[in-house]
Steps between C-alpha positions, in 0.01 A plus 500: 500500500779547752530338840760465774518140622488594868170685442336220300392475137118491537465226239334158555844330472856613539637594156871475593555135387315565175718802421828314557422208268545252358736350754683169465417238763772354717376160612731468803577160643686462831590229745530548878496299822118466470508371141460616139303802386410673169308822449456756215617860537422767242746754647786324320765582243859459385728774632857431367684311222849424648460311721135436411274615781128510569272638769151451630304683765273347758224701664279402792519234770374157584367434853736199540813697404658789687456817298522348151401215271634148455731590208690776672517307826649194330749705292616660821552153645684340205638779278366349178192508278387404153312718254270294279372687190128456468354452155143520381461121490564491876277789604250294696753311710701817551189668634425202723840531665403847623262346760604589856590150621635454852880525529641154432226390260647454153324676209676249277318215667174688549468588127669194347765725348786288375833592659864406464814597691713794403864441404694777673280560808297291747151578374221365284415650163195458265593202280331627183542878541611672183802628687631504859764712665684342802601788731718566797368782716686828461311697761157569634404865530215616727287755307277779628173369642414204710641161388634621161826331406709491176700182452805508269665194370802412283417235237715187541331275248256537207262228359321558166241259370620363166188588306540863610828543317419612148784586266728547803257742674282445808138503373229343719222545244490119473366510854245772427735789549632697795240539776481850647308668774290808438293687758200377699452125426613540141782311317623484144703264287769654284514335156546783250848642470664784307859616486638851553867564433667757726641813336875507466 
């Protein structure tokens, strides 16, 4: 089949997210004048090595925020955010933090998710995440479409859970593996690895 997005796909569900998959999940924590917030975003990835940089994209709006969601609003206010890496053993609480709570209500408190302070920025992080990336905002780019924003950040601090360092390499299989988003309501845990060496 072939379709043009503006004309529609004619399928029961949009296939786009399932085609661009699996996608890592950026579990983004922020702090703003109204309080602490955490929410998962599957439009997330690393974008540069030196200095290390990441990005996530937010789509849609909340009725109690002007033209965006809590995460983007609070990053705009403070200039910082933390990326918590979700693992398979935290899939249920990660999913619970996607609930559309009113601005100012903490998902940490609502779900019982254990939090601790970051070291280089004023923000909470998930205490037992397999890894967290403390970030200072680089820029926020408005994308095509209503309320689509890409947020770029420069990593200022990295936490790695001790049991996820195996022979000097980051390996969260002790926590059930990397958790990734597929299409529709589907997820996967990545536990099987293989190595490919680049040609010289």
